[in-house]
C-alpha positions in Angstrom: -35.6 -9.2 75.6 -32.4 -9.9 73.8 -34.2 -12.2 71.4 -36.8 -9.5 70.7 -34.1 -7.0 70.1 -32.4 -9.3 67.6 -35.7 -10.0 65.9 -36.4 -6.3 65.6 -33.0 -5.7 64.2 -33.5 -8.5 61.7 -36.9 -7.0 60.6 -35.3 -3.6 60.3 -32.5 -5.0 58.2 -35.0 -6.9 56.0 -37.1 -3.7 55.5 -34.0 -1.8 54.8 -32.9 -4.4 52.2 -36.3 -4.3 50.6 -36.2 -0.6 50.4 -32.8 -0.6 48.8 -34.0 -3.2 46.3 -37.0 -1.1 45.4 -35.1 2.1 45.2 -32.2 0.7 43.3 -32.3 1.8 39.7 -35.2 4.3 40.1 -33.0 7.1 38.8 -29.9 5.1 37.8 -29.2 3.8 34.3 -31.6 1.1 33.1 -30.8 -2.1 31.3 -31.8 -1.1 27.7 -28.7 -1.2 25.5 -30.1 0.5 22.4 -32.9 3.0 21.7 -36.2 1.2 21.3 -39.9 1.7 20.8 -42.5 0.3 23.1 -46.2 0.3 22.5 -48.6 0.7 25.5 -51.9 -0.7 24.3 -55.1 1.3 24.7 -56.6 0.6 28.2 -53.4 -0.8 29.6 -52.8 -0.6 33.3 -49.5 0.2 34.9 -49.0 -3.6 35.4 -49.7 -4.2 31.7 -47.3 -1.4 30.6 -44.6 -2.8 33.0 -44.9 -6.2 31.5 -44.4 -4.8 28.0 -41.4 -2.8 29.2 -39.8 -5.8 30.8 -40.4 -7.9 27.7 -38.7 -5.2 25.6 -35.7 -5.0 28.0 -36.4 -1.5 29.1 -36.7 -2.4 32.8 -35.2 -5.4 34.7 -38.3 -6.3 36.7 -42.0 -5.4 36.1 -42.8 -6.0 39.7 -40.1 -3.7 41.0 -41.1 -1.0 38.5 -44.6 -1.1 39.8 -43.4 -0.7 43.4 -41.0 2.1 42.4 -43.8 3.9 40.6 -46.1 3.7 43.6 -43.5 4.8 46.1 -41.5 7.4 44.1 -43.6 8.3 41.0 -46.5 10.7 40.7 -50.1 9.7 40.6 -50.5 10.9 36.9 -52.0 8.1 34.8 -50.0 6.6 32.0 -51.2 7.1 28.4 -51.5 4.6 25.6 -49.3 5.0 22.5 -46.0 4.2 20.9 -43.0 5.6 22.9 -39.4 6.0 21.9 -37.3 4.9 24.9 -33.6 6.1 24.9 -30.9 3.6 25.8 -30.1 3.3 29.5 -33.3 5.2 30.5 -33.9 5.1 34.2 -37.2 3.8 35.6 -38.0 7.3 36.7 -37.5 8.6 33.1 -39.6 5.8 31.6 -42.5 6.4 33.9 -42.4 10.2 33.2 -42.4 9.5 29.5 -45.4 7.2 29.7 -47.2 9.8 31.8 -46.4 12.6 29.4 -48.2 11.1 26.4 -45.3 12.2 24.1 -45.8 9.4 21.7 -43.8 8.7 18.5 -45.2 11.0 15.8 -45.0 9.5 12.3 -45.5 11.5 9.1 -47.5 11.0 5.9 -46.8 13.4 3.1 -49.2 14.5 0.4 -47.3 16.4 -2.4 -49.0 19.2 -4.3 -51.0 18.1 -7.3 -51.4 14.5 -6.2 -54.7 13.0 -7.5 -57.2 11.5 -5.1 -56.5 7.9 -6.2 -52.9 8.3 -5.3 -53.7 10.0 -1.9 -55.4 6.7 -1.1 -52.2 4.8 -2.2 -50.1 6.9 0.1 -52.4 6.2 3.1 -52.4 2.5 2.3 -48.6 2.4 2.1 -48.4 3.9 5.6 -48.2 0.5 7.4 -48.4 2.0 10.9 -52.0 3.2 10.1 -55.0 0.9 10.5 -58.1 0.2 8.5 -59.1 0.8 4.9 -60.0 4.1 3.4 -62.0 5.1 0.4 -60.7 7.3 -2.5 -61.5 10.8 -1.3 -63.3 13.4 -3.4 -60.9 15.0 -5.8 -59.5 18.3 -4.6 -60.7 17.7 -1.0 -57.3 17.1 0.5 -54.8 19.9 1.3 -51.3 18.8 0.3 -49.0 18.8 3.4 -47.2 16.6 5.9 -49.6 15.1 8.5 -48.4 13.5 11.7 -50.1 10.4 13.1 -49.7 7.8 15.8 -49.2 4.0 15.2 -52.5 2.3 14.9 -54.5 5.4 14.1 -57.3 4.8 11.5 -56.5 5.9 8.0 -60.0 7.5 7.8 -59.1 9.7 10.7 -55.9 11.0 9.0 -57.8 11.6 5.8 -60.5 13.5 7.7 -57.7 15.8 9.0 -56.4 16.4 5.5 -59.9 17.3 4.3 -60.6 19.6 7.2 -57.3 21.4 6.5 -58.4 22.0 2.9 -61.8 23.3 3.9 -60.1 25.7 6.4 -57.5 26.9 4.0 -59.9 27.4 1.1 -62.3 29.4 3.2 -59.5 31.7 4.4 -58.0 32.1 0.9 -61.5 32.9 -0.6 -62.0 35.5 2.1 -58.9 37.4 0.9 -59.4 36.9 -2.9 -58.7 39.9 -5.2 -61.2 41.5 -7.5 -59.0 40.3 -10.4 -59.9 36.7 -9.8 -61.9 35.2 -12.6 -63.6 32.5 -10.5 -66.9 33.2 -8.7 -67.1 30.4 -6.1 -64.7 28.6 -3.9 -65.3 25.4 -5.8 -64.4 27.1 -9.1 -61.2 28.3 -7.4 -60.4 24.7 -6.4 -61.0 23.5 -10.0 -58.8 26.1 -11.6 -56.1 25.8 -8.9 -55.9 22.1 -9.7 -55.2 22.9 -13.4 -52.6 25.5 -12.4 -51.0 22.9 -10.1 -50.6 20.4 -12.9 -49.4 22.9 -15.5 -46.2 24.2 -13.7 -43.8 22.9 -11.1 -42.2 26.4 -10.6 -43.8 28.3 -7.7 -42.8 31.6 -9.3 -44.9 30.8 -12.4 -48.2 30.0 -10.7 -49.7 33.5 -10.8 -48.8 33.9 -14.5 -50.3 30.5 -15.4 -53.4 31.5 -13.4 -53.5 34.8 -15.3 -53.5 33.0 -18.7 -56.4 30.7 -17.7 -58.3 33.6 -16.0 -58.0 35.7 -19.2 -59.2 32.8 -21.3 -62.2 32.2 -19.0 -63.2 35.9 -19.3 -63.0 35.8 -23.1 -64.8 32.5 -23.4 -61.8 30.8 -24.9 -61.1 27.0 -24.3 -58.5 26.6 -21.6 -56.8 23.8 -23.6 -55.0 22.3 -20.6 -53.5 18.9 -21.4 -54.0 17.6 -17.8 -57.7 17.9 -18.2 -57.6 15.6 -21.2 -55.6 13.0 -19.3 -57.7 13.1 -16.1 -60.8 11.1 -17.2 -58.5 8.5 -18.8 -56.3 7.8 -15.8 -58.0 9.6 -12.9 -54.8 11.6 -12.5 -52.2 8.8 -12.7 -49.4 9.2 -15.3 -50.6 8.5 -18.9 -47.3 7.1 -20.0 -47.8 8.1 -23.7 -48.7 11.0 -25.8 -52.3 12.2 -25.9 -54.3 10.9 -29.0 -56.2 13.2 -31.3 -59.4 11.2 -30.4 -58.8 12.1 -26.8 -58.4 15.8 -27.6 -61.9 15.7 -29.2 -63.6 13.7 -26.4 -66.4 15.5 -24.6 -66.6 14.2 -21.0 -66.9 17.2 -18.7 -63.2 17.5 -18.2 -61.6 18.0 -21.6 -60.9 21.7 -22.0 -60.0 21.3 -25.6 -63.5 20.1 -26.5 -65.4 22.5 -24.3 -65.1 26.0 -23.0 -65.1 27.0 -19.3 -63.9 25.0 -16.3 -64.0 21.2 -16.0 -66.8 19.7 -13.9 -64.5 19.2 -11.0 -60.9 19.3 -9.8 -58.3 17.1 -11.5 -55.9 16.9 -8.5 -55.4 18.2 -5.0 -53.9 21.7 -5.4 -51.6 23.2 -2.8 -51.7 26.6 -1.1 -49.7 28.5 -3.7 -51.9 27.4 -6.6 -55.1 28.3 -4.7 -53.6 31.7 -3.8 -52.6 32.2 -7.5 -56.1 31.8 -9.0 -57.5 34.2 -6.3 -54.8 36.7 -7.1 -53.5 36.1 -10.6 -50.6 38.1 -12.1 -51.5 41.4 -13.8 -51.0 40.2 -17.4 -52.8 40.0 -20.7 -51.1 36.7 -21.6 -53.3 34.1 -23.3 -50.7 31.5 -24.2 -47.6 29.7 -22.8 -45.2 27.0 -23.9 -42.2 25.3 -22.3 -38.9 27.2 -22.6 -36.5 24.3 -22.2 -35.5 25.1 -18.6 -38.4 23.5 -16.8 -40.4 26.7 -17.0 -42.5 28.5 -19.6 -42.5 31.5 -21.9 -45.8 33.5 -22.0 -47.4 35.4 -24.9 -50.2 37.9 -25.4 -50.9 37.1 -29.0 -51.1 34.0 -31.1 -48.3 35.3 -33.4 -46.0 35.6 -30.4 -47.0 32.2 -29.2 -46.3 30.5 -32.5 -42.8 32.0 -32.5 -42.3 30.7 -29.0 -43.5 27.2 -30.1 -41.0 27.2 -33.0 -38.2 28.0 -30.5 -39.3 25.2 -28.2 -39.4 22.7 -31.1 -35.9 23.8 -32.1 -34.7 23.1 -28.6 -36.4 19.6 -28.7 -34.8 18.8 -32.0 -31.4 19.8 -30.7 -31.9 17.4 -27.8 -32.9 14.6 -30.2 -36.5 14.5 -28.8 -38.1 15.1 -32.2 
């Protein structure tokens, strides 16, 4: 009987020791010395995730982590993705994070006025994305910041950008004002792309939209330089002055050689430019030229415009640009 009692005590001590070993570190500080990221592959089991965590130094033992998770954790399944693990995170915190699905969100930014070929460039430079992507249709992407997860296909991110443009354009078109000169959402997109390329000052967009809207109504050529450049470079910087032969070229885009709107957008316009062409400023202006401050001065008549151009040339000469 004494031997059985000793054996029972030994078993109890062993079980107690095993329990202490399993429980140790469940809520205490873990071994990770610095913040780190760990990727749980798609379809990974808890065992696979534990192995990745041990390899990254987040936990001391994959085996013990699995036992802890079964004994002390919830039954919520873990989710694949890239996770930011804080230094000294406990096993309990790590499991909760993997079950939460709160993966690292990365951001790709499309600036207003970026042409389609350069949208593709931005997506290709985002090394955490996967797969190739074609150049999107010009004007189909809404400029904004878009979050993505590591390994997400570039085509999927582009689809979100295009869906955002369709949604915003539809909503903006629904609230258009009677003063808008465009008659379809596509025309609004085309004109907005010109407005986007003609001014970098948000406060000027409605005035620039008013000038082009007035010209459209009168049947005047829009004479927008960016429309001359677009068929040459597809929206990339020209890097030189426009040639006279290019101002005369008839190619569907050049608004010096033809009246009306180009055959398509010349960039991806942002929300403010779309709004501007659907609610242009109340103005009779038909002309504008740079004012030397990064903005423009507007004129109703050619005589006023010519005087403004002379002042602009004087500013350029004073700067040594002419």
